[in-house]
C-alpha positions in Angstrom: -3.9 29.3 6.3 -3.9 27.4 9.5 -4.2 23.6 9.5 -4.2 21.3 12.4 -1.6 18.6 11.9 -0.5 15.8 14.2 2.9 16.9 15.7 4.6 13.6 14.9 3.3 13.7 11.3 4.5 17.3 10.9 7.9 16.4 12.2 8.2 13.3 10.0 7.0 15.3 6.9 9.5 18.1 7.6 12.3 15.6 7.9 11.3 13.9 4.7 11.0 17.2 2.8 14.5 18.2 4.1 15.9 14.9 3.0 14.7 15.6 -0.6 15.9 19.2 -0.4 12.5 21.0 -0.2 10.9 23.2 2.3 7.7 21.7 3.8 5.7 24.6 2.5 6.8 23.8 -1.0 5.6 20.2 -0.6 2.2 21.4 0.7 1.8 24.0 -2.0 2.6 21.3 -4.6 0.0 19.0 -3.1 -2.6 21.8 -3.1 -1.8 22.7 -6.7 -2.3 19.1 -7.8 -5.5 18.9 -5.8 -6.9 22.0 -7.5 -5.8 21.1 -11.0 -6.7 17.3 -10.8 -9.7 17.8 -8.5 -8.8 14.5 -6.8 -6.7 13.3 -3.9 -4.4 10.3 -4.3 -3.3 8.4 -1.3 -0.6 5.7 -1.5 1.1 3.6 1.0 3.5 0.7 0.8 1.7 -2.6 0.3 2.4 -4.3 3.6 0.2 -7.2 4.4 -1.4 -7.4 7.8 -0.6 -10.3 10.2 -3.4 -12.5 9.0 -2.4 -12.1 5.3 1.3 -12.7 6.1 0.3 -16.0 7.8 -1.7 -17.1 4.7 1.1 -16.1 2.4 3.7 -18.1 4.4 1.4 -21.1 4.6 0.9 -20.9 0.8 4.7 -20.7 0.3 5.2 -23.8 2.5 2.5 -25.7 0.6 4.1 -24.7 -2.8 7.6 -25.8 -1.6 6.1 -29.1 -0.4 4.5 -29.7 -3.9 1.0 -29.3 -2.5 0.1 -26.3 -4.7 -2.7 -26.6 -7.2 -3.2 -25.1 -10.6 -2.9 -23.5 -13.0 -6.6 -23.8 -13.7 -8.3 -23.5 -17.1 -11.3 -21.7 -15.6 -12.6 -20.2 -12.4 -15.0 -23.0 -12.1 -12.1 -25.5 -12.2 -10.4 -23.5 -9.4 -13.4 -23.6 -7.2 -13.9 -27.3 -7.8 -10.3 -27.8 -6.6 -10.9 -25.6 -3.6 -14.0 -27.6 -2.6 -12.1 -30.9 -2.7 
């Protein structure tokens, strides 16, 4: 089987496989076995917020530290009323 893979990705994958003590072929075969048996593909990545989300999080933390946080709310309606004020 020949598969086109980005050179940087292949190098990083081979290094990661080596770190965990497996040949890259074993990792790929394991992935393909799971794909065949589960008939699904699962992607995961660390949850790293983008710049806009980080800004909102930091702003929220500052507001909370300054005592400007609102809630908890008894209902979603109460939360939206608070947001509209």
